[in-house]
C-alpha positions in Angstrom: -119.2 302.6 180.4 -123.0 303.1 180.2 -122.6 305.4 176.8 -120.5 303.5 174.1 -119.9 303.7 170.5 -121.2 301.6 167.8 -121.4 301.7 163.8 -118.3 303.8 163.1 -117.5 305.1 159.9 -114.0 305.3 159.2 -112.1 307.3 156.9 -108.2 306.9 155.9 -106.0 309.8 155.4 -102.2 309.9 155.0 -99.0 310.8 152.9 -98.7 308.5 149.8 -95.3 307.7 150.7 -92.5 309.2 152.5 -89.6 311.0 151.3 -89.3 311.5 147.8 -92.9 312.1 146.6 -92.4 315.5 145.0 -90.6 313.6 141.7 -93.3 310.9 141.3 -96.4 313.7 141.8 -94.6 316.0 139.2 -95.0 312.9 136.7 -98.5 312.5 137.3 -99.1 316.0 137.2 -97.8 316.5 134.0 -99.8 313.4 132.6 -103.1 314.7 134.0 -102.5 317.9 132.1 -101.6 316.1 129.0 -104.4 314.2 129.2 -106.7 317.2 129.6 -105.5 318.2 126.1 -105.6 315.4 124.5 -108.7 313.9 125.8 -111.4 315.5 123.4 -114.2 312.9 124.5 -113.6 314.1 128.1 -113.9 317.8 127.3 -117.1 317.4 125.7 -118.4 315.1 128.1 -117.0 317.6 131.1 -118.4 320.7 129.3 -122.2 319.3 129.7 -122.0 317.3 133.2 -118.7 319.0 134.9 -119.0 322.6 133.8 -115.7 324.6 134.0 -113.7 322.0 134.8 -112.0 318.6 133.3 -112.7 315.2 134.2 -111.8 311.9 132.5 -114.5 309.8 134.6 -116.5 309.2 131.5 -113.7 308.8 128.8 -110.7 307.7 130.0 -111.9 305.9 133.5 -109.0 303.1 134.1 -105.8 305.5 133.9 -104.1 302.3 135.7 -104.2 300.0 132.6 -103.1 302.9 130.2 -100.0 304.3 131.9 -96.8 303.1 133.8 -97.4 306.0 135.9 -100.5 305.4 137.3 -99.5 301.8 137.2 -96.9 302.6 140.0 -99.8 304.9 141.5 -102.1 302.0 142.0 -99.1 300.0 143.6 -98.5 302.4 145.8 -102.2 303.0 146.7 -102.6 299.6 147.5 -100.6 299.1 150.5 -103.0 301.8 151.9 -106.0 300.1 150.6 -105.2 296.7 151.9 -104.5 298.4 156.0 -108.1 300.4 155.6 -109.9 296.9 155.1 -107.9 295.5 158.2 -109.0 298.2 159.9 -112.5 297.8 158.7 -112.0 294.1 159.2 -113.4 293.1 156.0 -113.1 289.2 154.9 -111.3 289.7 151.8 -109.1 286.4 152.2 -110.6 284.6 149.2 -111.4 287.5 146.9 -108.9 290.6 147.5 -109.8 294.0 146.3 -108.3 295.2 143.2 -108.7 298.5 141.5 -111.2 299.2 139.0 -111.3 302.5 137.9 -109.0 305.5 138.2 -109.3 309.0 136.8 -108.3 312.6 136.5 -110.4 315.3 138.1 -109.3 319.2 137.0 -110.9 321.9 139.1 -110.3 325.6 138.1 -112.0 328.4 140.0 -115.5 327.9 140.9 -115.6 324.8 140.1 -117.5 322.6 142.2 -118.1 318.9 142.8 -121.8 318.0 143.7 -122.7 315.6 146.5 -122.5 311.7 145.7 -121.2 308.5 146.0 -119.8 305.2 144.3 -122.1 302.6 143.6 -120.8 298.9 142.9 -117.4 299.7 144.5 -115.9 298.8 147.8 -113.3 301.5 148.9 -112.9 304.3 147.2 -110.5 307.2 147.2 -108.5 310.1 146.4 -105.2 311.1 146.0 -104.0 314.8 145.5 -101.7 316.0 142.6 -101.7 319.8 143.1 -103.4 321.8 146.0 -102.5 325.3 147.0 -103.1 326.9 150.7 -107.3 327.8 150.3 -108.3 324.5 148.0 -111.3 323.1 149.0 -110.8 319.7 151.3 -113.5 316.9 150.7 -116.7 317.4 152.7 -118.1 314.0 154.0 -121.7 313.3 155.2 -123.1 311.7 158.4 -124.8 308.6 156.5 -127.4 308.9 158.9 -128.2 312.7 158.2 -131.8 311.8 156.7 -132.6 309.9 159.8 -132.2 312.7 162.3 -136.0 313.8 162.1 -136.5 316.2 165.0 -132.8 316.4 166.3 -131.4 319.7 167.7 -128.1 321.3 166.1 -125.0 320.2 167.1 -123.2 322.4 169.3 -120.5 324.7 167.6 -117.7 322.5 170.0 -119.3 319.1 169.1 -116.7 316.5 168.8 -115.8 315.4 165.7 -117.3 312.1 165.6 -120.5 313.8 166.7 -120.7 316.5 163.5 -123.1 316.0 160.4 -120.5 316.9 158.3 -116.6 316.6 158.7 -114.1 318.2 156.0 -110.6 317.0 155.5 -108.1 318.9 153.8 -106.4 318.5 150.4 -103.2 318.5 150.7 -100.7 317.3 147.5 -99.2 314.2 147.8 -101.4 312.4 150.1 -104.6 310.5 149.9 -107.8 309.6 151.7 -109.9 306.2 151.4 -113.4 305.9 152.1 -116.0 303.2 151.9 -117.6 304.0 148.8 -121.3 304.1 150.1 -120.3 307.1 152.1 -121.6 310.5 150.6 -119.0 313.3 149.6 -118.6 316.6 147.5 -116.1 319.4 147.0 -116.9 323.5 147.7 -116.7 325.1 144.6 -112.6 326.2 144.2 -112.2 329.6 145.3 -108.7 330.1 144.0 -106.7 331.0 140.7 -104.8 327.9 140.9 -106.4 324.6 139.5 -107.3 321.8 142.2 -105.9 318.9 140.3 -107.0 315.3 142.1 -106.7 311.2 140.7 -110.0 309.4 141.8 -109.9 305.9 142.2 -112.4 302.9 143.5 -111.8 299.2 144.5 -114.2 296.6 144.1 -113.8 292.5 145.0 -116.6 291.4 142.6 
């Protein structure tokens, strides 16, 4: 083929588990909501840094070490992370990836999660605990975007791999994994229902 694909950006999107996911998901939901009530430090930090929403990012960022339910989530996620690492062909035989951070995000109406990445991590991701139809998905930016310079805009019917932005839908019971250097954001929640997710990082050092 005269035209070849190089430097692909891979994203893993899948259901956490097959059948019987709702019971486990309901346990996570209860703990996420209770954490918001109990975590006064997180409430204060969120008021300043996550207006209108709640996150335990700065206050309780290692939920997998505190809650048996979140520890069970870690075990379920490990299978997906290993599969994704194989697709990426990462050499982690001598030092396997391990979860380093795990925190809760609650987005009521109009709350936004601005463009960012996850430094000092290898693979990052999100598990969706509560979403309704119309909940905003996660939006990924082409990592070459700041180098496009004089490039014309992409056609509306361009293939997904050629678009400068891609949005993956948010669906309860599903997860998304990506390399931590990939910038991403979540648009303002247009719904009255809260969008609840659990974010996490895996590292190898």
